[in-house]
N, C-alpha and C positions, 0 to 999 in steps of 0.2 A: 454663366454667372460665377463670380468668385467672391467669397466672403473673406474679409480680412479683419483680424483682431489683434490689436497691439497690447503689449504688456511690458512691465519692467520699469515703468516710470516711477518717480518718487522725488524725495528731497535729499539733496547731497550738498556737502560743503564744497566751496571752490577748491579745485585741485583734485577732487575725487573722481570716481568712475561709476558708470552705470552701463548695463547692457539691455537694450531694448530688443524685444522679439515681436515678430509679426507672423501669426499663424494663419495659413490660408486653407480654405476648404472650397470644394466645388470643382471646377474644371482643372485640368492638369496644370499644376503649379509651374512645371518646367516650361510651359509654353510662353510664360510671361517674363518680360523685363520688370524689375521692381525698383521702387524708389522710396526714399524718406524725404519728407518735407516737414517744416515746422512753422508755427505761427505764434509769435510773441504778442503780448497784450498791446492793442492799439496799432499793430503792424500787419502788413499783408503776409500771407503764407509764402514761404520761400523754400527753394530747393536746398537739400542737405547732401544727399548722396544717391547714387544710382548703381545698380548691378545688372549685368546682362543675364539672359535666361539660364546660361550655363555657368555663371560666375566668373567667366573669363575676362570680363571688362568691368572696371569699377571707376566711377567718377565722383568727384567731391566738390562742394563749394569751397572757395578759397578760405572762408572763415573757419572751416573745420578740418582742412587738409593737414595731415600729420597728427591729428588728435583723435579723429573718428575712423573706424574701420567698418565697412559694410561687408556682409557675407551672407551666404545662403546654404541651406541643406535641402536639396530637392527631395531626398528620400523622406525627410520629415515635414515637407511642405512648410518650411519656416525660413524666414529671413531675420537677420540680426543687425544691430547697430551697436558696436562697442564704442563707448564714449569715454575717453580719458582726458585728464587735465581740464576738467570742466570749468567753465567760467560763468559768472552771473549772467552774462549776455547770451548764454545758451538756454536760459530759461524760456520755455515755450511749451505748447502742446505739439507733440510729434505725431505725424501721420505716416502710415505706410500706404503705398499705392502700387497698383499693378497695371501694366499695359501689354497687350498682346503683341507678340513679335518683337523685332528689334526696334527700339526707340532711338531715333537719331537726335531729336531735340529733347534730351532726357531731363533738362532743367525746366521744361515747360509743363505746367500742371495739366493742360488739356490733352497732353499725349497719353495720360493715364486714364484708364476706364473705370477702375475700381479703387475705392478708398476705405480705409478703416475709420473708426470713430475717434481715434487719437488717444494718447496717453500723456499725462502732464509730467514734465521734468522741471524741477525747481532747483536752482543752484544758489546757495546762500554765500554771501561774502564774508 
């Protein structure tokens, strides 16, 4: 079992920045590929970013590429999402997720076994 807790969400103006954190407890954090997903009001949850177990591979949704950066610190059992140049359309609940081993279809929700409760990000125009 892995428990995931997100933090760092909040209200920010368009063009601003936020850094989300995902703290993991339970089984060895470094066994898991990790991902960020988000769900806006009235929309389905969508993929945002993925990072491999050792941080060597990162993937992003086209909508956030060049603005968001995913990273992890396995010594601290924590993953991060640095979000810059935020836009109102980035408003959503952001979820972190963990999947054991290498995830090939990293943009697919069912590839991830464990999920956090989510943290709200609101970007005002």
